[in-house]
C-alpha positions as CSV (number, residue, x, y, z in Angstrom):
1,X,-39.6,-80.4,10.0
2,X,-37.6,-81.0,13.1
3,X,-40.6,-80.6,15.3
4,X,-42.6,-83.2,13.1
5,X,-39.8,-85.8,13.5
6,X,-39.6,-85.2,17.2
7,X,-43.3,-85.5,17.8
8,X,-43.6,-88.7,15.6
9,X,-41.0,-90.3,17.7
10,X,-42.8,-89.7,21.0
11,X,-44.0,-92.7,23.1
12,X,-47.7,-93.5,23.1
13,X,-49.8,-91.5,25.5
14,X,-47.6,-88.3,25.3
15,X,-49.2,-84.9,24.3
16,X,-47.3,-83.7,21.2
17,X,-48.2,-80.1,21.9
18,X,-46.0,-80.1,24.9
19,X,-42.9,-81.0,23.0
20,X,-41.0,-78.8,20.4
21,X,-37.7,-77.1,19.5
22,X,-37.3,-73.3,19.9
23,X,-34.3,-71.4,18.4
24,X,-33.0,-68.0,19.7
25,X,-30.5,-65.9,17.7
26,X,-28.3,-63.1,19.2
27,X,-25.5,-61.1,17.3
28,X,-22.0,-61.2,18.6
29,X,-20.7,-58.1,20.4
30,X,-18.7,-55.7,18.2
31,X,-15.0,-55.3,18.7
32,X,-13.5,-51.8,19.5
33,X,-12.1,-51.6,15.9
34,X,-15.6,-52.3,14.6
35,X,-17.2,-49.7,16.9
36,X,-14.6,-47.1,15.8
37,X,-15.5,-47.9,12.2
38,X,-19.2,-47.5,12.9
39,X,-18.6,-44.1,14.7
40,X,-16.5,-42.8,11.8
41,X,-19.2,-43.8,9.3
42,X,-21.7,-41.9,11.5
43,X,-19.4,-38.9,11.7
44,X,-19.1,-38.7,7.9
45,X,-22.4,-36.8,7.7
46,X,-21.5,-34.4,10.4
47,X,-18.2,-33.7,8.5
48,X,-20.2,-31.9,5.9
49,X,-21.6,-29.6,8.6
50,X,-18.0,-28.9,9.7
51,X,-17.0,-28.1,6.1
52,X,-19.9,-25.6,5.9
53,X,-18.8,-23.9,9.1
54,X,-15.2,-23.6,7.7
55,X,-16.5,-22.3,4.4
56,X,-18.6,-19.6,6.1
57,X,-16.0,-18.5,8.5
58,X,-13.4,-18.1,5.8
59,X,-15.1,-15.0,4.4
60,X,-15.3,-13.1,7.7
61,X,-11.5,-12.6,8.6
62,X,-10.6,-11.9,5.0
63,X,-12.9,-8.9,5.0
64,X,-10.9,-7.3,7.9
65,X,-7.9,-6.4,5.6
66,X,-10.0,-4.5,3.1
67,X,-10.1,-1.2,5.1
68,X,-6.5,-1.7,6.3
69,X,-5.3,-1.8,2.7
70,X,-7.3,1.2,1.8
71,X,-5.9,3.1,4.7
72,X,-2.3,2.2,3.7
73,X,-2.7,3.0,0.0
74,X,-4.3,6.4,0.5
75,X,-1.8,7.3,3.3
76,X,-4.4,7.7,6.0
77,X,-2.5,5.1,8.1
78,X,0.7,7.0,7.7
79,X,-1.0,10.3,8.6
80,X,-2.2,8.7,11.8
81,X,1.4,7.7,12.6
82,X,2.7,11.2,11.9
83,X,-0.1,12.6,14.2
84,X,1.1,10.5,17.2
85,X,-0.4,7.1,16.9
86,X,2.0,4.3,17.9
87,X,2.1,1.3,15.6
88,X,1.4,-1.1,18.4
89,X,-1.7,0.8,19.5
90,X,-2.9,1.1,15.9
91,X,-2.8,-2.7,15.4
92,X,-4.2,-3.4,18.9
93,X,-7.2,-1.1,18.3
94,X,-7.8,-2.7,14.9
95,X,-7.6,-6.2,16.5
96,X,-10.1,-5.3,19.2
97,X,-12.5,-3.8,16.7
98,X,-12.2,-6.8,14.4
99,X,-12.8,-9.2,17.2
100,X,-16.0,-7.4,18.2
101,X,-17.1,-7.7,14.6
102,X,-16.1,-11.4,14.4
103,X,-18.2,-12.3,17.5
104,X,-21.4,-11.4,15.7
105,X,-21.2,-14.1,13.0
106,X,-19.7,-16.6,15.5
107,X,-22.7,-16.1,17.7
108,X,-25.0,-16.6,14.8
109,X,-23.3,-19.9,14.0
110,X,-23.9,-21.1,17.6
111,X,-27.6,-20.0,17.5
112,X,-28.1,-21.9,14.3
113,X,-26.7,-25.1,15.9
114,X,-29.0,-24.6,18.9
115,X,-32.0,-24.1,16.7
116,X,-31.4,-27.5,15.0
117,X,-30.5,-29.2,18.3
118,X,-27.5,-31.3,17.1
119,X,-26.3,-33.1,20.2
120,X,-22.8,-33.4,18.7
121,X,-22.6,-29.6,18.9
122,X,-25.0,-28.3,21.5
123,X,-25.0,-30.9,24.3
124,X,-24.1,-29.6,27.7
125,X,-20.5,-30.7,27.3
126,X,-20.0,-29.9,23.6
127,X,-21.6,-26.4,23.4
128,X,-18.9,-24.7,25.5
129,X,-16.2,-26.4,23.3
130,X,-17.9,-25.2,20.2
131,X,-17.9,-21.6,21.5
132,X,-14.2,-21.9,22.5
133,X,-13.3,-23.2,19.0
134,X,-15.0,-20.3,17.3
135,X,-13.6,-17.8,19.7
136,X,-10.0,-19.0,19.5
137,X,-10.4,-19.3,15.7
138,X,-11.2,-15.5,15.5
139,X,-8.3,-14.9,18.0
140,X,-5.8,-16.6,15.7
141,X,-7.1,-16.0,12.2
142,X,-7.6,-12.3,12.5
143,X,-3.9,-11.3,13.1
144,X,-2.9,-13.9,10.5
145,X,-4.7,-11.8,7.9
146,X,-3.0,-8.6,8.9
147,X,0.4,-9.1,7.2
148,X,-1.4,-9.3,3.8
149,X,-2.3,-5.6,4.2
150,X,1.4,-4.7,3.6
151,X,1.6,-6.5,0.3
152,X,-1.7,-5.9,-1.6
153,X,-2.6,-2.6,-3.2
154,X,-6.2,-3.5,-4.3
155,X,-8.5,-4.4,-1.4
156,X,-10.9,-6.5,-3.6
157,X,-8.0,-8.6,-4.8
158,X,-6.8,-9.2,-1.3
159,X,-10.3,-10.2,-0.2
160,X,-10.7,-12.8,-3.0
161,X,-7.2,-14.3,-2.5
162,X,-7.4,-14.5,1.3
163,X,-10.8,-16.1,1.2
164,X,-9.7,-18.7,-1.3
165,X,-6.6,-19.5,0.7
166,X,-8.7,-19.8,3.9
167,X,-11.2,-22.2,2.2
168,X,-8.4,-24.2,0.6
169,X,-6.4,-24.8,3.8
170,X,-9.4,-25.3,6.1
171,X,-11.4,-27.8,3.9
172,X,-8.5,-29.7,2.3
173,X,-6.6,-30.1,5.5
174,X,-9.6,-31.3,7.6
175,X,-11.0,-33.6,4.9
176,X,-7.7,-35.2,3.9
177,X,-6.9,-36.2,7.5
178,X,-10.4,-37.5,8.0
179,X,-10.3,-39.6,4.8
180,X,-6.9,-41.1,5.8
181,X,-8.4,-41.9,9.2
182,X,-11.4,-43.5,7.6
183,X,-9.9,-45.7,5.0
184,X,-6.2,-45.8,6.0
185,X,-4.2,-48.8,7.3
186,X,-1.9,-48.8,10.2
187,X,1.0,-47.5,8.1
188,X,-1.1,-44.6,6.8
189,X,-2.3,-43.9,10.3
190,X,1.2,-42.9,11.3
191,X,1.5,-40.5,8.4
192,X,-1.9,-39.1,9.3
193,X,-0.8,-38.4,12.9
194,X,2.2,-36.5,11.5
195,X,0.0,-34.5,9.1
196,X,-2.4,-33.6,11.9
197,X,0.4,-32.2,14.0
198,X,1.9,-30.3,11.1
199,X,-1.4,-28.7,10.1
200,X,-1.9,-27.3,13.6
201,X,0.0,-24.2,12.5
202,X,-3.1,-23.2,10.5
203,X,-6.1,-21.9,12.5
204,X,-8.4,-23.1,9.7
205,X,-7.3,-26.7,10.2
206,X,-7.6,-26.3,14.0
207,X,-11.2,-25.2,13.7
208,X,-12.2,-27.9,11.2
209,X,-10.4,-30.8,12.8
210,X,-11.6,-29.7,16.3
211,X,-15.2,-29.9,15.1
212,X,-14.7,-33.3,13.5
213,X,-13.0,-34.7,16.6
214,X,-15.8,-33.4,18.8
215,X,-18.4,-35.0,16.6
216,X,-16.5,-38.2,16.4
217,X,-16.2,-38.4,20.2
218,X,-20.0,-37.9,20.5
219,X,-20.7,-40.6,17.9
220,X,-18.4,-43.1,19.7
221,X,-20.1,-42.4,23.0
222,X,-23.6,-42.9,21.5
223,X,-22.5,-46.2,19.9
224,X,-21.1,-47.6,23.1
225,X,-24.1,-46.4,25.1
226,X,-26.3,-48.9,23.3
227,X,-24.3,-51.7,25.1
228,X,-24.6,-50.0,28.5
229,X,-21.1,-48.6,28.5
230,X,-20.3,-45.0,29.2
231,X,-17.1,-44.2,27.3
232,X,-17.7,-40.5,26.7
233,X,-14.5,-38.4,27.0
234,X,-14.2,-34.7,27.7
235,X,-13.8,-32.9,24.4
236,X,-11.2,-30.6,26.1
237,X,-8.8,-33.5,26.4
238,X,-5.4,-32.8,24.9
239,X,-5.6,-35.5,22.1
240,X,-9.0,-34.3,21.1
241,X,-9.8,-30.5,20.9
242,X,-7.4,-29.4,23.7
243,X,-4.3,-29.2,21.5
244,X,-6.3,-27.3,18.8
245,X,-7.4,-24.7,21.3
246,X,-3.8,-24.4,22.7
247,X,-2.4,-24.1,19.1
248,X,-4.8,-21.3,18.2
249,X,-4.2,-19.4,21.5
250,X,-0.4,-19.4,20.7
251,X,-1.0,-18.5,17.0
252,X,-2.9,-15.4,17.9
253,X,0.0,-14.0,19.9
254,X,2.6,-15.1,17.3
255,X,0.8,-13.7,14.3
256,X,0.0,-10.4,16.1
257,X,3.7,-10.1,17.1
258,X,4.8,-10.7,13.4
259,X,2.4,-8.0,12.2
260,X,3.8,-5.4,14.7
261,X,7.4,-6.4,13.8
262,X,6.7,-5.9,10.1
263,X,5.2,-2.5,10.9
264,X,8.3,-1.5,12.8
265,X,10.4,-2.8,9.8
266,X,12.2,-5.1,12.2
267,X,13.2,-7.6,9.5
268,X,13.7,-5.0,6.7
269,X,17.2,-3.5,6.2
270,X,18.0,-0.5,4.0
271,X,19.8,-1.3,0.8
272,X,23.5,-0.7,1.3
273,X,25.2,1.7,-1.1
274,X,27.9,0.2,-3.3
275,X,31.4,1.4,-2.5
276,X,32.0,2.3,-6.2
277,X,29.3,5.0,-6.1
278,X,29.9,7.6,-8.7
279,X,31.5,10.9,-7.5
280,X,29.2,13.9,-7.3
281,X,31.1,15.6,-10.1
282,X,30.5,19.1,-11.2
283,X,27.5,20.9,-9.7
284,X,26.1,24.4,-9.5
285,X,28.2,26.7,-7.3
286,X,25.2,27.5,-5.0
287,X,24.4,23.8,-4.5
288,X,28.1,23.1,-3.8
289,X,28.3,25.9,-1.3
290,X,25.3,24.6,0.5
291,X,26.8,21.1,0.6
292,X,30.0,22.4,2.1
293,X,28.1,24.3,4.7
294,X,26.1,21.3,5.8
295,X,29.0,18.9,5.8
296,X,31.1,21.4,7.7
297,X,28.5,21.5,10.5
298,X,26.9,24.8,9.6
299,X,23.4,23.3,9.6
300,X,22.9,22.7,13.3
301,X,20.9,25.9,13.8
302,X,18.5,24.9,11.0
303,X,15.1,23.4,11.8
304,X,15.5,20.9,9.0
305,X,18.9,19.5,7.9
306,X,19.5,17.0,5.1
307,X,23.0,15.5,5.0
308,X,23.9,13.3,2.0
309,X,20.3,12.0,1.9
310,X,20.0,9.1,-0.6
311,X,17.3,6.8,-1.7
312,X,17.8,3.8,-4.0
313,X,14.8,1.6,-4.8
314,X,15.1,-2.1,-5.4
315,X,15.8,-3.2,-9.0
316,X,16.8,0.4,-9.9
317,X,20.3,1.3,-10.9
318,X,20.1,5.0,-10.5
319,X,19.2,6.6,-7.1
320,X,15.8,8.3,-6.9
321,X,17.4,10.8,-4.4
322,X,21.1,11.3,-4.8
323,X,23.1,12.7,-1.8
324,X,21.0,15.9,-1.1
325,X,22.5,18.5,1.3
326,X,20.4,21.4,2.4
327,X,19.5,23.3,5.6
328,X,16.2,25.1,6.1
329,X,16.1,27.7,8.9
330,X,12.9,28.5,10.9
331,X,10.5,30.9,9.2
332,X,11.4,29.9,5.7
333,X,9.3,28.6,2.8
334,X,11.4,26.3,0.8
335,X,10.2,25.2,-2.7
336,X,11.2,21.9,-4.3
337,X,10.6,21.9,-8.0
338,X,10.9,19.2,-10.6
339,X,9.1,17.1,-13.1
340,X,7.4,13.8,-12.1
341,X,10.1,11.3,-11.2
342,X,12.7,13.9,-10.1
343,X,12.7,12.6,-6.5
344,X,10.5,15.2,-4.7
345,X,8.0,12.8,-3.3
346,X,10.7,10.2,-2.5
347,X,12.4,12.9,-0.4
348,X,9.2,13.6,1.5
349,X,8.6,9.9,2.1
350,X,12.0,9.6,3.7
351,X,11.6,12.7,5.8
352,X,8.2,11.5,7.1
353,X,9.2,8.0,7.8
354,X,7.1,6.4,5.1
355,X,10.2,5.1,3.3
356,X,13.5,3.8,4.5
357,X,16.6,6.0,4.0
358,X,19.2,4.2,2.0
359,X,22.1,6.3,3.2
360,X,22.7,9.7,4.7
361,X,21.0,11.4,7.5
362,X,18.2,14.0,8.1
363,X,17.4,16.0,11.3
364,X,14.2,17.8,12.1
365,X,14.3,20.0,15.2
366,X,17.5,18.3,16.2
367,X,15.9,14.8,16.1
368,X,17.2,12.1,13.7
369,X,14.8,10.7,11.1
370,X,16.6,7.4,11.3
371,X,16.6,6.8,15.1
372,X,14.1,9.2,16.6
373,X,11.2,9.1,14.1
374,X,8.5,9.3,16.9
375,X,10.0,12.6,18.1
376,X,10.3,13.8,14.5
377,X,6.6,13.1,13.9
378,X,5.7,15.3,16.9
379,X,7.3,18.3,15.1
380,X,5.9,17.9,11.6
381,X,2.7,18.2,9.6
382,X,2.3,16.5,6.3
383,X,0.0,16.9,3.3
384,X,0.6,14.0,1.0
385,X,0.5,14.1,-2.8
386,X,-2.8,12.2,-2.8
387,X,-5.5,13.0,-0.3
388,X,-5.5,10.8,2.8
389,X,-9.3,11.1,3.3
390,X,-11.9,8.8,4.7
391,X,-14.9,9.1,2.4
392,X,-17.4,8.4,5.2
393,X,-16.2,11.0,7.6
394,X,-17.1,14.7,7.4
395,X,-14.5,17.5,7.2
396,X,-15.2,18.5,10.8
397,X,-14.8,14.9,12.0
398,X,-11.4,14.6,10.2
399,X,-10.1,17.8,11.9
400,X,-11.4,16.8,15.3
401,X,-10.0,13.3,14.9
402,X,-6.5,14.5,14.1
403,X,-6.7,17.2,16.8
404,X,-7.2,14.4,19.3
405,X,-4.3,12.4,17.9
406,X,-2.1,15.5,18.1
407,X,-2.8,15.7,21.8
408,X,-5.0,18.8,21.8
409,X,-6.8,19.1,25.1
410,X,-10.4,17.8,24.9
411,X,-11.9,21.1,25.7
412,X,-10.1,22.8,22.8
413,X,-10.7,20.1,20.1
414,X,-13.8,21.7,18.7
415,X,-12.1,25.2,18.7
416,X,-9.0,23.9,16.9
417,X,-11.2,22.1,14.3
418,X,-13.2,25.3,13.8
419,X,-9.9,27.2,13.3
420,X,-8.8,24.9,10.6
421,X,-12.3,25.1,8.9
422,X,-12.1,28.9,8.8
423,X,-8.4,29.0,7.9
424,X,-8.9,27.0,4.7
425,X,-12.4,28.2,3.8
426,X,-14.3,25.0,4.3
427,X,-17.3,26.4,6.1
428,X,-19.9,25.5,3.4
429,X,-18.8,21.8,3.2
430,X,-17.5,21.0,6.6
431,X,-20.5,18.9,7.7
432,X,-20.7,16.9,4.4
433,X,-19.1,13.5,3.9
434,X,-15.5,14.1,2.6
435,X,-16.2,11.6,-0.3
436,X,-18.5,14.2,-1.9
437,X,-15.8,16.9,-1.9
438,X,-14.3,18.3,-5.1
439,X,-10.6,17.8,-5.7
440,X,-9.8,21.3,-4.6
441,X,-11.8,21.0,-1.3
442,X,-10.1,17.7,-0.6
443,X,-6.7,19.4,-0.9
444,X,-7.9,22.2,1.4
445,X,-8.9,19.5,4.0
446,X,-5.6,17.7,3.6
447,X,-3.7,21.0,4.2
448,X,-5.9,21.8,7.2
449,X,-5.1,18.4,8.7
450,X,-1.4,19.1,8.2
451,X,-1.7,22.4,10.1
452,X,-3.5,20.9,13.1
453,X,-1.4,21.2,16.3
454,X,0.9,24.0,15.1
455,X,3.9,21.8,14.0
456,X,7.1,23.8,13.5
457,X,7.7,22.2,10.0
458,X,5.0,21.5,7.5
459,X,5.5,19.4,4.4
460,X,3.1,20.2,1.5
461,X,3.3,17.9,-1.5
462,X,1.7,19.8,-4.4
463,X,-1.0,21.3,-2.2
464,X,-2.8,23.4,-4.8
465,X,-3.4,20.5,-7.3
466,X,-6.9,20.7,-8.7
467,X,-7.7,24.1,-7.1
468,X,-9.3,27.0,-8.9
469,X,-7.4,30.3,-9.0
470,X,-9.4,31.8,-6.1
471,X,-8.9,28.9,-3.8
472,X,-5.3,28.7,-4.8
473,X,-4.8,32.4,-3.8
474,X,-6.5,31.7,-0.5
475,X,-4.2,28.8,0.3
476,X,-1.2,30.9,-0.6
477,X,-2.3,33.5,1.9
478,X,-2.7,30.8,4.5
479,X,0.8,29.4,3.9
480,X,2.3,32.9,4.0
481,X,0.6,33.5,7.4
482,X,2.2,30.3,8.7
483,X,5.7,31.4,7.6
484,X,5.1,34.8,9.3
485,X,4.4,32.9,12.5
486,X,8.0,31.6,12.4
487,X,7.2,28.1,11.2
488,X,8.9,26.5,8.2
489,X,7.1,25.2,5.1
490,X,8.6,22.8,2.6
491,X,6.4,22.4,-0.5
492,X,6.7,20.7,-3.9
493,X,5.1,22.2,-7.0
494,X,5.1,22.3,-10.7
495,X,4.1,26.0,-10.8
496,X,6.8,28.7,-11.0
497,X,4.1,31.2,-10.2
498,X,3.4,29.5,-6.9
499,X,7.0,29.3,-5.9
500,X,7.5,33.0,-6.8
501,X,4.5,33.9,-4.6
502,X,5.5,31.8,-1.6
503,X,9.1,30.6,-1.5
504,X,12.0,32.5,0.1
505,X,14.3,29.9,-1.3
506,X,13.8,27.2,-3.9
507,X,15.7,24.4,-5.7
508,X,15.1,22.7,-9.0
509,X,15.5,18.9,-8.7
510,X,16.6,16.7,-11.7
511,X,17.4,13.0,-11.5
512,X,17.4,13.1,-7.7
513,X,19.9,16.0,-7.4
514,X,19.7,19.8,-7.0
515,X,20.6,21.6,-10.2
516,X,20.2,25.1,-8.7
517,X,19.5,26.6,-5.3
518,X,18.7,30.0,-4.1
519,X,16.1,32.7,-3.8
520,X,13.7,33.3,-6.6
521,X,15.3,36.6,-7.6
522,X,18.8,35.0,-7.4
523,X,17.8,32.3,-9.8
524,X,16.3,34.9,-12.1
525,X,19.5,36.9,-12.1
526,X,21.6,33.8,-12.8
527,X,19.5,31.8,-15.2
528,X,16.8,34.0,-16.3
529,X,18.8,37.0,-17.6
530,X,18.9,36.8,-21.4
531,X,16.9,36.3,-24.5
532,X,15.2,33.3,-26.1
533,X,15.4,33.3,-29.9
534,X,13.1,31.0,-31.9
535,X,13.6,30.6,-35.7
536,X,11.4,28.7,-38.2
537,X,12.9,27.9,-41.6
538,X,10.7,27.6,-44.6
539,X,10.4,24.3,-46.5
540,X,9.2,20.8,-45.8
541,X,12.7,19.5,-44.9
542,X,15.0,22.5,-44.8
543,X,18.8,22.5,-44.3
544,X,19.4,24.2,-41.0
545,X,23.2,24.3,-41.1
546,X,23.4,27.7,-42.9
547,X,21.2,29.3,-40.3
548,X,23.1,27.7,-37.4
549,X,26.4,28.9,-38.9
550,X,25.0,32.4,-39.4
551,X,23.8,32.7,-35.8
552,X,27.1,31.4,-34.4
553,X,28.9,34.0,-36.4
554,X,26.7,37.0,-35.9
555,X,25.6,36.3,-32.4
556,X,28.6,34.9,-30.5
557,X,27.8,33.4,-27.1
558,X,24.4,32.1,-28.2
559,X,23.6,28.5,-27.1
560,X,21.4,26.1,-29.1
561,X,18.7,24.7,-26.7
562,X,16.4,23.0,-29.1
563,X,16.5,21.7,-32.7
564,X,13.5,20.2,-34.5
565,X,12.7,19.6,-38.2
566,X,12.4,23.3,-39.2
567,X,12.8,25.1,-35.8
568,X,15.8,26.3,-33.8
569,X,15.8,27.8,-30.3
570,X,18.7,29.7,-29.0
571,X,19.6,31.2,-25.6
572,X,21.6,34.4,-25.5
573,X,22.8,36.4,-22.6
574,X,21.6,40.0,-22.6
575,X,25.2,41.2,-21.8
576,X,26.4,39.9,-25.2
577,X,24.2,42.1,-27.4
578,X,21.1,44.3,-27.4
579,X,17.6,43.5,-28.4
580,X,17.7,46.1,-31.2
581,X,20.7,44.5,-32.8
582,X,19.2,41.0,-32.7
583,X,16.1,42.2,-34.5
584,X,18.2,44.2,-37.0
585,X,20.4,41.2,-37.9
586,X,17.4,38.8,-38.3
587,X,15.4,41.3,-40.4
588,X,18.2,42.0,-42.9
589,X,19.1,38.3,-43.4
590,X,15.6,36.8,-43.3
591,X,15.1,36.4,-47.0
592,X,18.4,34.7,-48.0
593,X,18.3,32.4,-45.0
594,X,14.7,31.4,-45.8
595,X,13.6,32.3,-42.3
596,X,9.8,32.0,-42.3
597,X,9.3,33.7,-39.0
598,X,11.2,34.4,-35.8
599,X,10.6,35.6,-32.2
600,X,12.7,37.1,-29.5
601,X,11.6,37.1,-25.9
602,X,13.1,37.6,-22.5
603,X,13.8,34.3,-20.7
604,X,11.4,33.6,-17.8
605,X,11.8,31.4,-14.8
606,X,9.4,28.9,-16.4
607,X,11.9,28.6,-19.2
608,X,14.7,28.0,-16.8
609,X,12.7,25.2,-15.2
610,X,12.0,23.7,-18.6
611,X,15.6,23.8,-19.6
612,X,16.6,21.9,-16.4
613,X,13.7,19.5,-16.8
614,X,15.0,18.4,-20.2
615,X,17.9,16.6,-18.4
616,X,15.5,14.4,-16.5
617,X,15.9,10.8,-17.5
618,X,13.0,8.4,-17.7
619,X,14.2,4.8,-17.3
620,X,10.8,3.3,-17.7
621,X,10.1,5.2,-20.9
622,X,13.5,4.0,-22.4
623,X,12.7,0.5,-21.3
624,X,9.3,0.6,-23.0
625,X,10.9,1.8,-26.2
626,X,13.5,-1.0,-26.1
627,X,10.8,-3.6,-25.5
628,X,8.7,-2.3,-28.4
629,X,11.8,-2.5,-30.6
630,X,12.5,-6.0,-29.5
631,X,8.9,-7.1,-30.1
632,X,8.6,-5.3,-33.5
633,X,7.9,-7.4,-36.6
634,X,10.3,-6.9,-39.5
635,X,8.5,-6.0,-42.8
636,X,9.9,-6.6,-46.3
637,X,9.3,-3.3,-48.1
638,X,9.8,-4.9,-51.5
639,X,6.9,-7.4,-50.8
640,X,4.7,-4.6,-49.5
641,X,5.3,-2.5,-52.7
642,X,4.6,-5.4,-55.0
643,X,1.4,-6.1,-53.1
644,X,0.2,-2.5,-53.4
645,X,0.9,-2.4,-57.2
646,X,-0.7,-5.8,-57.8
647,X,-3.8,-5.3,-60.0
648,X,-5.5,-8.4,-58.4
649,X,-5.2,-6.9,-54.9
650,X,-6.4,-3.4,-55.9
651,X,-9.5,-3.6,-53.7
652,X,-7.3,-4.3,-50.7
653,X,-5.3,-1.1,-51.2
654,X,-5.8,1.6,-48.6
């Protein structure tokens, strides 16, 4: 239209084709704010890639604690400490091994980026930064996972929880700061800067945010390059990826230090005993005599000395171990008997450094368990209650491994391992994986591990559990040979027969205290000399009072030990009467007392143990009973009877 008007207005004689209007349209240059917005929108796609990297790398470090928890739970970790491994070296070796394993998936991530040729990640300037981000992420996240191994008991639970936490922190932290940066105003921008600095304490955020900032920097440079400007900045700049790398470098050192401090119990203090602790009260004369000897300084010559050793667990009112005093000389086999919960294993845990001593003191070979635990470990062997076995190692590999830890010269390691194999009768199974062993063979292997290095004191916590009679006898012979060599053995057991065969002295433990102490024959003479009388009275619900009055009158000195619905059990000293007189009295008065049957037997050491064990309290059992009573539903008996007699509800009767 404009050209038509122009050409119609031309003077005569002019060529219209030479005249016309041409329009040229060019966009205005973008401002810096507009360019930043374009770069952020371009980065949004690459943020998904960063999220995928965070998601994948959250699984790898969480897997490192699985084996650590398993080692702690089955006491393999504690066995290594007893054998001479320093806690710092234990964690350092684990860290080095875990970093070697971490490098494999980190390298695969880099290879995948190279295969897809993403300039934001694999350009000549960005590829080294990507490698540094992944490397320092492994450096910092690996020791961050280690403290969890102290608190979890089930490895699979720890793996799931840690993986979820890693994903949650990494993705939420990175995405939230990116969204605030994308849509936020100036006021929100200030809050976003604070959040980005706060989140730097998490390696997950450092990795995710570092990848996003690197991609954003590349997108901004590409946008400006179209206008002939080179505004590319080094990704290692402090306000980009540099501060993330520095934060992760510091975190690795801090988290590893925290792990080692937890292992050394730097921040854990023993529970202080209350000043109003109950007095010891009346105790057996042999136990009291031993306490006086130890407190008077008479236990310095003993290889193992316990002085007022006490253990009180958190949230427990009664002590698990209550002021034990005993001294064990060299060349003695000392037996510790008691039912489950009596305090035997708790005592062993304190003596081996696995549990903190609440109060008191213990010395092994003159070294304090409280202040010189490393020197104490050099003089002890320990067979825990449950086998500290690695299922993938063979029996021979176990013995060779612990021989090396014990400091056996390299040339003699195989010879020492072979000695343990023959000593415990493991020749047939020694080259098979320990996970395939029977319970008895596992106990043999655990005992052999405790004997490696010839420690002067060996602690055996129920060593013959699960063994057949032949294997048990063989282990007894092995323990006797150790005692003959002048070494001391402290063992716990539920078997009186085992203690009679092995122990030169023994103690029965009830509620954390010794109830009796002495040689087997001494305990038999004191507590096993007498008769046990068991009476059963006829009738569904008989009156036991006439029988009780009769026994008290005719057999003075008898002690009632048990009383059930129709059964009475008495203990009677043999010095009070004769066996013939007991039978005569019971036979003459059987009919009118309605005694259905009776038996008289000599008291055994097993019966002594049972009599003491009856005094063992079970707080958890009593608590369960009280809870059941509290949760019980009250039933109206009158309504129940009317329901059962109702003709309409006859079919419902049972």
